[in-house]
KEPAMAR-228633 format. One record per residue (C-alpha): residue number from 1; residue in three letters; x, y, z. Coordinates in Angstrom, 2 decimals, always signed. Each point is the difference from the previous one (the first is absolute). Example, Ala and Ser with C-alpha at 12.3 -4.5 7.8 and 13.67 -1.06 7.14 Angstrom:
<recs>
REC   seq   type        xx        yy        zz
REC     1    ALA    +12.30     -4.50     +7.80
REC     2    SER     +1.37     +3.44     -0.66
</recs>
This chain:
<recs>
REC   seq   type        xx        yy        zz
REC     1    LYS    +80.40   +159.35    +93.32
REC     2    LEU     +1.09     -2.56     +2.58
REC     3    ALA     -0.78     -2.93     -2.25
REC     4    ALA     +1.70     +1.61     -2.98
REC     5    SER     +3.19     +1.01     +1.81
REC     6    PRO     +2.91     -2.30     -0.91
REC     7    ARG     +1.90     +1.25     +3.06
REC     8    LEU     -2.56     -1.22     +2.52
REC     9    GLU     -0.57     -3.74     +0.03
REC    10    MET     -2.01     -0.89     +3.09
REC    11    GLU     +0.60     -3.54     +1.19
REC    12    GLY     -2.72     +0.08     +2.61
REC    13    LEU     -3.41     +1.39     +0.91
REC    14    LEU     -1.05     +3.65     +0.11
REC    15    ALA     -0.34     +0.89     +3.68
REC    16    GLY     -0.53     +3.76     -0.15
REC    17    LEU     +0.68     +3.34     -1.69
REC    18    ASP     +0.49     +3.00     +2.30
REC    19    PHE     +0.33     +3.54     -1.41
REC    20    SER     +2.34     +2.62     +1.42
REC    21    PRO     -1.62     +3.18     +1.38
REC    22    ASP     +1.00     +2.02     -3.08
REC    23    GLY     -1.21     -2.73     -2.35
REC    24    ASP     +3.31     -0.11     -1.87
REC    25    ARG     +1.11     -3.43     +1.22
REC    26    GLU     -1.58     -3.28     +1.04
REC    27    LEU     +1.01     -2.90     +2.20
REC    28    LEU     -0.79     -3.34     -1.62
REC    29    SER     -0.22     -2.99     +2.38
REC    30    ILE     +0.43     -3.50     -1.43
REC    31    LEU     -0.37     -3.29     +1.87
REC    32    THR     +2.84     -2.07     -1.43
REC    33    ARG     -0.56     -3.54     -1.22
REC    34    SER     +1.38     -2.96     +1.95
REC    35    GLU     +2.67     -2.15     -1.62
REC    36    LEU     +0.64     -3.10     +2.08
REC    37    ASP     +2.72     -2.64     -0.29
REC    38    GLY     -1.02     -3.05     -1.98
REC    39    ARG     -3.10     +1.58     -1.52
REC    40    PRO     +0.15     +0.69     -3.73
REC    41    ASN     -2.50     +2.87     +0.08
REC    42    PRO     -0.34     +3.05     +2.27
REC    43    THR     -3.19     +0.77     +1.89
REC    44    TYR     -1.69     +3.38     -0.05
REC    45    ALA     -2.91     -0.89     +2.29
REC    46    PHE     +2.24     -0.23     +3.08
REC    47    PRO     +2.62     +2.77     -0.36
REC    48    GLY     +3.40     +0.02     +1.65
REC    49    GLY     +0.72     +3.69     +0.59
REC    50    LEU     -0.67     +3.60     -0.95
REC    51    GLU     +1.58     +2.06     -2.77
REC    52    LEU     -0.31     +3.81     +0.08
REC    53    ARG     +0.58     +2.07     -3.15
REC    54    LEU     -0.06     +3.77     -0.39
REC    55    LEU     -1.71     +1.16     -3.22
REC    56    ASP     -0.11     +3.40     -1.71
REC    57    GLU     -3.06     +1.95     -1.17
REC    58    THR     -0.21     -2.17     -3.15
REC    59    LEU     +0.04     -3.16     +2.14
REC    60    SER     +3.47     -0.89     -1.26
REC    61    PRO     +2.39     -1.53     +2.57
REC    62    LEU     +2.56     +2.25     +1.66
REC    63    LYS     +1.59     -2.23     +2.62
REC    64    LEU     -0.37     -3.07     +2.16
REC    65    ILE     -0.40     +0.78     +3.70
REC    66    ARG     +2.58     -2.08     +1.88
REC    67    ALA     +0.32     -0.04     +3.78
REC    68    ALA     +0.31     -2.70     +2.64
REC    69    GLY     -3.42     -1.35     +0.92
REC    70    TRP     -1.85     +2.06     -2.61
REC    71    ASP     -0.35     -3.13     -2.17
REC    72    SER     -2.18     -1.74     +2.60
REC    73    GLN     -3.69     -0.59     -0.66
REC    74    GLY     -0.53     +1.35     +3.50
REC    75    ALA     +1.37     +3.46     -0.89
REC    76    THR     -2.36     +2.99     -0.27
REC    77    VAL     +1.47     +2.81     -2.13
REC    78    VAL     -1.61     +3.37     -0.86
REC    79    PHE     +0.99     +3.49     -1.22
REC    80    ALA     +0.58     +2.48     +2.81
REC    81    ASP     +0.81     +2.83     -2.43
REC    82    ALA     +1.13     +0.30     -3.62
REC    83    HIS     +3.55     -1.08     +0.86
REC    84    THR     -0.41     -2.46     +2.89
REC    85    LEU     -1.52     -3.40     +0.59
REC    86    VAL     -0.88     -1.21     +3.49
REC    87    GLY     -0.14     -3.69     +0.81
REC    88    ALA     -1.07     -2.18     +2.92
REC    89    ILE     +2.46     -2.86     -0.42
REC    90    PRO     -0.27     -3.39     +1.76
REC    91    ALA     +2.96     -0.96     +2.20
REC    92    GLU     -0.51     -3.23     +1.95
REC    93    THR     -2.98     +0.80     +2.28
REC    94    ASP     +0.36     +3.79     -0.37
REC    95    SER     -0.74     +2.67     -2.63
REC    96    LEU     +2.61     +2.59     -0.95
REC    97    VAL     -1.13     +3.36     -1.39
REC    98    GLN     +2.48     +1.24     -2.61
REC    99    ALA     +0.29     +2.79     -2.58
REC   100    TYR     +1.38     -0.53     -3.52
REC   101    ASP     +1.43     +3.05     -1.81
REC   102    LEU     -0.87     -0.37     -3.69
REC   103    GLY     +2.79     +2.40     -0.99
REC   104    THR     +2.88     -1.72     +1.79
REC   105    ASP     -1.44     -3.52     +0.51
REC   106    GLN     +0.99     +0.29     +3.65
REC   107    VAL     -2.08     -1.61     +2.74
REC   108    ARG     -0.15     +1.40     +3.50
REC   109    PRO     -1.94     -1.05     +3.10
REC   110    LEU     -2.93     +2.15     +1.06
REC   111    TRP     -1.14     -2.10     +2.93
REC   112    GLN     +1.34     -3.33     +1.25
REC   113    PRO     -2.53     -1.12     +2.62
REC   114    THR     -0.31     -3.42     +1.53
REC   115    GLY     -3.42     -1.14     -1.02
REC   116    ALA     -2.21     +0.14     -3.07
REC   117    VAL     -0.99     +2.90     -2.25
REC   118    TYR     -3.32     -0.17     -1.86
REC   119    GLN     -1.96     +2.21     -2.43
REC   120    LEU     +2.91     +2.18     -1.10
REC   121    VAL     -1.18     +3.03     -1.98
REC   122    ALA     +1.99     +3.05     -1.07
REC   123    ALA     -0.44     +3.41     -1.67
REC   124    GLY     +1.59     +3.45     +0.11
REC   125    GLY     +3.28     -1.22     +1.47
REC   126    ARG     -1.75     -1.70     +2.92
REC   127    ALA     -0.95     -3.56     +0.88
REC   128    ALA     -2.70     -1.40     +2.27
REC   129    MET     -0.19     -3.54     +1.32
REC   130    VAL     -1.34     -2.30     +2.70
REC   131    HIS     +2.54     -1.53     +2.39
REC   132    THR     -0.43     -2.84     +2.48
REC   133    SER     +1.98     -2.68     +1.84
REC   134    ALA     -0.65     -2.99     +2.25
REC   135    SER     +0.16     +2.35     +3.00
REC   136    MET     -1.88     +2.97     -1.52
REC   137    GLY     -3.35     +0.38     -1.75
REC   138    TYR     -0.56     +1.68     -3.36
REC   139    GLU     +0.62     +3.76     -0.20
REC   140    LEU     +0.27     +2.55     -2.80
REC   141    TYR     +3.26     +1.87     -0.73
REC   142    ALA     +1.13     +2.65     -2.49
REC   143    GLN     +3.44     +1.14     -1.09
REC   144    ARG     +1.56     +2.59     -2.29
REC   145    LEU     +2.90     -1.14     -2.19
REC   146    ASP     +2.33     +2.46     +1.76
REC   147    GLU     -0.93     -1.15     +3.52
REC   148    PRO     +2.05     -2.60     +1.93
REC   149    ALA     -3.05     -1.77     +1.44
REC   150    PRO     -3.79     -0.01     -0.40
REC   151    THR     -2.56     +1.71     +2.18
REC   152    GLN     -2.68     -2.09     +1.69
REC   153    LEU     -3.49     +1.17     -0.98
REC   154    SER     -2.28     -2.37     +1.90
REC   155    TRP     -0.15     -1.65     +3.42
REC   156    VAL     -3.08     -2.19     -0.44
REC   157    ASN     +1.81     -3.09     +1.33
REC   158    ALA     +2.17     +1.74     +2.59
REC   159    ALA     -1.05     -2.42     +2.75
REC   160    LEU     +1.63     -2.87     -1.89
REC   161    SER     +3.37     +1.73     +0.23
REC   162    HIS     -0.05     -0.89     +3.69
REC   163    SER     -0.53     -3.70     -0.71
REC   164    GLY     +3.39     -0.85     +1.48
REC   165    LEU     +1.11     -2.06     -3.00
REC   166    ARG     +3.56     -0.10     -1.33
REC   167    TYR     +1.66     -1.66     -2.99
REC   168    HIS     +3.51     -0.94     -1.10
REC   169    ALA     +1.54     -1.09     -3.30
REC   170    VAL     +1.53     -3.48     -0.01
REC   171    ARG     +2.52     -0.89     -2.72
REC   172    TRP     +1.48     -3.28     -1.19
REC   173    THR     +1.29     -1.67     -3.17
REC   174    SER     -2.04     -2.84     -1.45
REC   175    SER     +1.55     -3.37     -0.75
REC   176    LYS     -0.02     +1.02     -3.68
REC   177    GLY     +1.97     +3.19     +0.70
REC   178    GLN     -2.86     +2.52     -0.09
REC   179    PRO     +0.19     +2.87     +2.53
REC   180    MET     -3.27     -0.07     +1.94
REC   181    GLU     -1.73     +2.30     +2.46
REC   182    GLY     -3.03     -0.44     +2.23
REC   183    LEU     -1.86     +2.08     +2.59
REC   184    TYR     -0.32     -1.12     +3.62
REC   185    ILE     -2.92     +1.80     +1.73
REC   186    HIS     -0.39     -0.10     +3.79
REC   187    HIS     -1.42     +1.90     +2.97
REC   188    ALA     +2.18     +2.69     +1.58
REC   189    ALA     -0.30     -1.77     +3.36
REC   190    GLN     +2.12     -2.77     -1.50
REC   191    PRO     +3.63     +1.07     -0.49
REC   192    PHE     +1.78     -0.72     -3.26
REC   193    PRO     +1.88     -2.20     -0.04
REC   194    PRO     -2.04     -1.75     +2.72
REC   195    VAL     +1.51     -1.08     +3.31
REC   196    LYS     -0.66     -3.57     -1.07
REC   197    PRO     -1.29     -1.45     -3.29
REC   198    GLY     -3.78     +0.21     -0.34
REC   199    PRO     -2.84     -0.81     -2.38
REC   200    VAL     -0.60     +1.39     -3.48
REC   201    VAL     -2.73     -0.38     -2.64
REC   202    VAL     +1.07     +0.02     -3.66
REC   203    TRP     -2.50     +1.85     -2.21
REC   204    GLN     -0.43     -0.10     -3.77
REC   205    GLN     -2.37     +2.12     -2.05
REC   206    GLY     -2.33     -1.16     -2.74
REC   207    GLY     +1.07     +0.11     -3.61
REC   208    PRO     +2.53     -1.06     -1.02
REC   209    GLY     +1.40     +3.28     -1.22
REC   210    GLY     -0.05     +3.52     +1.35
REC   211    GLN     +2.05     +1.38     +2.87
REC   212    MET     -0.54     -0.94     +3.62
REC   213    VAL     +0.26     +3.38     +1.69
REC   214    ASN     +0.57     +1.36     +3.48
REC   215    ASP     -3.46     +1.49     +0.49
REC   216    TRP     -2.74     -0.21     +2.62
REC   217    GLY     -1.17     -3.63     -0.15
REC   218    ALA     -2.93     -0.54     +2.34
REC   219    GLN     -2.12     -2.56     -1.85
REC   220    VAL     -0.37     -3.72     +0.64
REC   221    GLU     +1.82     -0.72     -3.26
REC   222    ALA     +2.62     +2.70     +0.65
REC   223    PRO     +0.63     -0.18     +3.77
REC   224    TYR     +3.48     +1.51     +0.21
REC   225    SER     -1.18     +3.00     +2.04
REC   226    VAL     -2.39     -2.14     +2.09
REC   227    LEU     +2.05     -2.98     +1.17
REC   228    PRO     +2.94     +2.11     +1.27
REC   229    SER     -2.51     +1.95     +2.13
REC   230    PHE     -0.62     -3.29     +1.83
REC   231    GLY     +3.71     -0.69     +0.41
REC   232    ILE     +0.42     -2.28     -3.04
REC   233    PRO     +2.57     +1.42     -2.47
REC   234    VAL     -0.59     -0.36     -3.75
REC   235    PHE     +2.58     -0.58     -2.74
REC   236    MET     -0.78     +1.05     -3.58
REC   237    VAL     +2.26     -0.51     -3.03
REC   238    ASN     -0.19     +1.02     -3.66
REC   239    ALA     +1.29     -3.21     -1.54
REC   240    ALA     +0.21     -0.96     -3.69
REC   241    GLY     -3.10     +1.03     -1.93
REC   242    ARG     -0.39     +3.38     +1.72
REC   243    THR     +0.56     +3.34     -1.74
REC   244    VAL     +3.14     +0.98     +1.90
REC   245    LYS     +3.73     -0.12     -0.81
REC   246    SER     -0.27     -0.51     -3.80
REC   247    PRO     -2.24     -1.32     -2.79
REC   248    GLN     +2.09     -3.20     +0.04
REC   249    PHE     -0.73     -0.48     +3.71
REC   250    PHE     -3.69     +0.27     -0.83
REC   251    THR     +0.14     -2.55     -2.85
REC   252    ASP     +2.22     -2.38     +2.01
REC   253    MET     -3.15     -1.60     +1.38
REC   254    ALA     -0.99     -1.16     -3.50
REC   255    GLU     +3.47     -1.09     -1.14
REC   256    GLY     +0.61     -3.72     -0.45
REC   257    ARG     -1.63     -1.95     +2.84
REC   258    ASN     +0.21     +2.79     +2.58
REC   259    PHE     -3.71     +0.40     +0.67
REC   260    GLY     -1.08     -1.58     +3.25
REC   261    GLN     +3.60     -0.27     +1.15
REC   262    LEU     +2.32     +3.00     -0.38
REC   263    ASP     -1.82     +2.66     +2.06
REC   264    ILE     -0.94     -2.58     +2.62
REC   265    GLU     +3.68     -0.90     +0.38
REC   266    GLN     +1.09     +3.66     +0.13
REC   267    VAL     -2.42     +0.87     +2.81
REC   268    LYS     +0.87     -3.14     +1.97
REC   269    GLU     +3.66     +1.05     -0.21
REC   270    GLY     -1.00     +3.41     +1.36
REC   271    VAL     -1.50     -1.73     +3.04
REC   272    ASP     +3.24     -1.97     +0.31
REC   273    ALA     +1.84     +3.34     +0.09
REC   274    LEU     -2.23     +1.25     +2.83
REC   275    VAL     +0.62     -3.23     +1.90
REC   276    GLY     +3.74     +0.36     -0.58
REC   277    GLN     -0.13     +3.57     +1.36
REC   278    LYS     -1.72     -1.27     +3.19
REC   279    VAL     -3.11     +2.04     -0.80
REC   280    VAL     -2.36     -2.94     -0.59
REC   281    ASP     -0.55     -3.25     +1.84
REC   282    PRO     +0.02     -2.72     -2.72
REC   283    ALA     -2.76     -1.87     +1.87
REC   284    ARG     -2.36     +3.01     -0.10
REC   285    VAL     -0.28     +0.97     -3.69
REC   286    GLY     -3.49     +0.41     -1.50
REC   287    ILE     -1.06     +0.80     -3.56
REC   288    THR     -3.10     +1.58     -1.55
REC   289    GLY     -1.34     +1.58     -3.17
REC   290    CYS     -3.08     +0.29     -2.22
REC   291    SER     -0.58     -1.10     -3.63
REC   292    TYR     +3.52     -0.41     -1.38
REC   293    GLY     +1.13     +0.61     +3.58
REC   294    GLY     -2.18     -2.98     +0.96
REC   295    TYR     +1.65     -2.05     -2.73
REC   296    PHE     +3.39     +1.15     +1.29
REC   297    THR     -0.97     -1.07     +3.51
REC   298    LEU     -1.18     -3.47     -1.02
REC   299    GLN     +2.90     -0.60     -2.37
REC   300    SER     +2.46     +1.10     +2.71
REC   301    ILE     -1.29     -2.43     +2.63
REC   302    ARG     -0.08     -2.73     -2.65
REC   303    THR     +3.56     +0.74     -1.16
REC   304    TYR     +1.52     +0.38     +3.47
REC   305    PRO     -1.83     -2.41     +2.35
REC   306    GLY     +0.51     +1.01     +3.62
REC   307    PHE     +1.74     +3.29     -0.79
REC   308    TYR     -3.10     +2.09     +0.69
REC   309    ALA     -1.71     -0.52     +3.37
REC   310    ALA     -3.39     +1.37     -1.11
REC   311    ALA     -1.69     +1.00     -3.26
REC   312    ASN     -3.04     +2.06     -0.99
REC   313    PRO     -0.69     -0.31     -3.76
REC   314    GLN     -2.84     +2.25     -1.17
REC   315    CYS     -2.08     -0.20     -3.24
REC   316    SER     +2.76     -2.17     -1.45
REC   317    LEU     +0.94     -1.16     -3.48
REC   318    THR     +0.57     -3.73     +0.50
REC   319    ASP     -0.01     -1.94     -3.30
REC   320    LEU     +1.80     +1.24     -3.13
REC   321    LEU     -1.50     -2.80     -2.11
REC   322    GLU     -3.49     +1.23     +0.82
REC   323    GLU     +1.05     +3.63     -0.44
REC   324    PHE     +1.41     -0.75     -3.46
REC   325    THR     -3.14     -1.82     -1.18
REC   326    MET     -2.74     +1.99     +1.78
REC   327    GLY     +1.57     +3.23     +1.27
REC   328    TYR     +2.46     +2.66     -1.13
REC   329    THR     +1.64     -2.09     -2.74
REC   330    PRO     +2.15     +2.74     -1.62
REC   331    PHE     +1.62     +1.01     +3.29
REC   332    ILE     +0.77     -3.58     +1.09
REC   333    SER     +1.39     -0.66     -3.49
REC   334    TYR     +2.30     +3.00     +0.36
REC   335    LEU     +1.16     -0.96     +3.50
REC   336    MET     +0.55     -3.68     -0.78
REC   337    GLY     +1.21     +0.32     -3.60
REC   338    ARG     -1.63     -3.27     -1.04
REC   339    ALA     -3.36     -1.73     -0.04
REC   340    PRO     -0.81     -2.68     +2.61
REC   341    MET     -0.03     -2.79     -2.59
REC   342    ALA     +3.56     +0.95     -1.00
REC   343    ASP     +1.36     -0.12     +3.57
REC   344    PRO     -2.54     -1.45     +2.43
REC   345    GLU     +2.63     -0.67     +2.67
REC   346    GLU     +0.90     +3.69     +0.20
REC   347    TYR     -3.66     +0.96     +0.40
REC   348    LEU     -0.41     -2.53     +2.80
REC   349    LYS     +3.20     +1.22     +1.66
REC   350    ASP     -1.21     +3.61     -0.08
REC   351    SER     -3.59     -0.70     +1.16
REC   352    PRO     -0.37     -0.01     +3.81
REC   353    MET     -3.01     -2.32     -0.12
REC   354    TYR     +2.10     -2.92     -1.23
REC   355    GLY     +2.56     +0.48     +2.76
REC   356    SER     -2.41     +0.49     +2.90
REC   357    LYS     +0.68     -3.59     +1.11
REC   358    ASP     +3.50     +1.16     +1.01
REC   359    VAL     -1.16     +2.98     +2.11
REC   360    THR     +0.68     -0.19     +3.74
REC   361    THR     -0.65     +3.68     +0.84
REC   362    PRO     -3.13     +0.85     +2.05
REC   363    THR     -2.11     +1.97     -2.47
REC   364    LEU     -2.95     +2.38     +0.34
REC   365    ILE     -1.76     +0.37     -3.38
REC   366    PHE     -2.11     +3.01     -1.04
REC   367    HIS     -2.02     -0.21     -3.24
REC   368    GLY     -3.08     +1.81     -1.26
REC   369    THR     -2.96     -1.98     -1.28
REC   370    ASP     -0.25     +2.38     -2.97
REC   371    ASP     +3.74     +0.14     -0.68
REC   372    PHE     +0.84     -0.47     -3.70
REC   373    LEU     +2.63     -2.52     +1.15
REC   374    PRO     -2.09     -3.16     +0.49
REC   375    VAL     -1.07     -0.99     +3.51
REC   376    PRO     +0.02     -3.80     -0.66
REC   377    LEU     +3.74     +0.10     -0.63
REC   378    ILE     +0.79     +1.61     +3.35
REC   379    ASN     -2.45     -2.46     +1.60
REC   380    ASN     +2.17     -2.81     -1.36
REC   381    ILE     +3.09     +1.53     +1.59
REC   382    HIS     -1.87     +0.47     +3.28
REC   383    ASP     -1.02     -3.65     +0.07
REC   384    GLN     +3.53     -1.15     -0.80
REC   385    LEU     +1.44     +2.16     +2.80
REC   386    VAL     -2.56     -1.41     +2.44
REC   387    GLN     +1.15     -3.48     -1.00
REC   388    ASN     +3.65     +1.05     +0.42
</recs>
């Protein structure tokens, strides 16, 4: 039926088909293809956004679901009853829980917490979900569609709610005119804004892609609930290539020659904003991350020598030439938009290993001996930094 319908031409990949409780309608989820400037053909393997279509009992299309944020790959949307969809929608580092009335096409907020919502499920006019933030561990909540707020069902991580951590949104406009927002996480013993500018560690998640969320981050590679407990604030930003704001914001990382440059510039400008607000001492800015976050760390200290006072790259991607020939070739091809032999200078510019001679930042390197990102490459960077 779907393939034969002239009214439903899917320009993307099938992501899911969810049936309403009465079985009369279905929600079709499509990952939309990416169409990038200067590239003659679209790519389906690395989608740009999410398209939601309501179908009838014959699987014929009824309407396109349109609402702000519901076209993000990071959105989770399910039927709550025969007439209502519930979605956990990404918004910067938070998740917004919203209801979509299929009769009126109106969207209304159910719950607007600061923090992340995971594992959203719904049935019988009710929704259940897990909620967490940088200052609170994971707990289970449930909410009826006619209730103003959810009810907490579990207290398994109640002790973490007394961690004494706080967070604040920081906003600025990038040099290219993009409104940006980051999260500054600190200990409650430190006032905000601080009495005098202090240190901060910039953190970037692996990927690229996905949404960096305000959840409980207590791992070595996600230390944003750990470092503030020791008096070192953390700054996290969803820059270009993350599933927030819009599908275009997500694909911005792969446009033109943006990869290895645009998001690194946007986050650096966020630090500049914190310095300008007298929150951060410009001489006490650190940076860390794992996998793509490790790449981000190394490329940042290569791009802005002396800007960061300390760096901790972990399990890092270091050489795009090697990655293209021996690693995840399709993804690097998508991000770069060209093969190395067509533009070797761009590959060298975007590979931290070839700029390590310019690094002046004291750097602590973590890398696993069994990491799929090759150890010899990070050894080369280590030796170059020692020489520096």
